[in-house]
C-alpha positions in Angstrom: 151.3 216.4 216.8 150.0 219.7 218.1 151.3 221.0 221.5 150.0 223.6 223.9 152.4 225.8 225.8 151.5 228.4 228.5 153.1 231.3 230.3 151.3 231.2 233.6 152.9 229.5 236.6 149.8 228.1 238.4 146.5 226.6 237.3 144.0 226.5 240.2 141.3 223.8 240.8 138.7 226.3 239.7 140.5 227.1 236.4 140.9 223.3 235.8 137.2 222.8 236.2 136.4 225.8 234.0 138.6 224.4 231.3 137.1 221.0 231.5 133.5 222.5 231.5 134.2 224.5 228.4 135.7 221.6 226.6 132.8 219.2 227.4 130.2 221.8 226.5 131.8 222.3 223.0 133.0 218.8 222.2 131.4 216.7 219.5 128.6 214.5 220.8 130.5 211.3 219.8 133.7 212.3 221.8 134.2 211.1 225.3 134.4 213.7 228.1 137.6 215.5 229.2 138.6 214.9 232.8 141.3 216.0 235.2 144.3 213.6 235.0 144.9 212.5 238.5 148.7 212.2 238.2 151.5 214.0 240.1 152.2 216.3 237.1 148.6 217.1 236.5 147.0 217.4 233.1 143.9 216.2 231.3 142.7 212.9 230.0 139.9 211.3 227.9 138.8 207.7 228.4 139.2 205.5 225.4 136.2 203.8 223.9 136.3 200.0 224.4 137.2 199.4 220.7 140.2 201.8 221.0 141.8 199.8 223.8 144.3 197.5 222.0 145.6 195.4 224.9 143.8 192.6 226.8 145.7 193.4 230.0 146.3 197.0 230.6 147.1 199.7 233.1 145.2 203.0 233.4 147.6 204.5 230.9 146.4 202.0 228.2 142.7 203.1 228.7 143.0 206.8 228.3 144.3 209.5 226.0 146.3 212.0 228.1 148.4 215.1 228.2 150.5 216.0 231.3 152.1 219.2 232.4 155.9 219.4 231.8 157.8 222.8 231.9 154.7 224.8 231.0 153.7 222.4 228.2 151.0 219.9 227.9 152.9 216.8 226.7 151.4 213.6 225.4 152.7 210.3 224.0 155.3 209.5 226.7 152.8 207.6 228.9 150.5 206.2 226.2 148.1 207.7 223.7 147.9 211.4 223.3 145.0 213.6 222.3 144.4 213.9 218.6 144.7 217.3 216.8 141.0 218.1 217.0 140.9 217.3 220.8 144.1 219.4 221.3 142.7 222.3 219.4 139.5 222.3 221.5 141.6 222.0 224.7 143.6 225.0 223.5 140.3 227.0 223.0 139.1 225.9 226.4 142.3 227.1 228.1 142.0 230.4 226.1 138.5 230.9 227.4 139.8 230.7 231.0 143.2 232.5 230.6 144.2 235.5 228.5 144.8 234.3 225.0 148.4 235.7 225.2 149.1 233.2 228.0 148.3 230.1 225.9 149.9 229.1 222.6 149.5 226.1 220.2 152.0 224.9 217.7 152.5 222.0 215.4 
């Protein structure tokens, strides 16, 4: 699973919106939109398509793919489904479009 790390300390609401805007403008037409993850840690999420939801009774974590901020990393998987590699790559590109490329790294 690919993981994004950053060196900056703060991401402003404007920078979050710029990141989301870039992602959504460049995503494949058949992908759902990236949104701000409204959790204490912050992060990003993508709503799952109905056929991707595997449980009949679910919490919000069961209905989205998500990554959350943890120690300057966007971490997925702990709370449910994570972004796939293509989605993570595009999120990395979106962050690089907002921040200096030296501030954002991606690794396998």
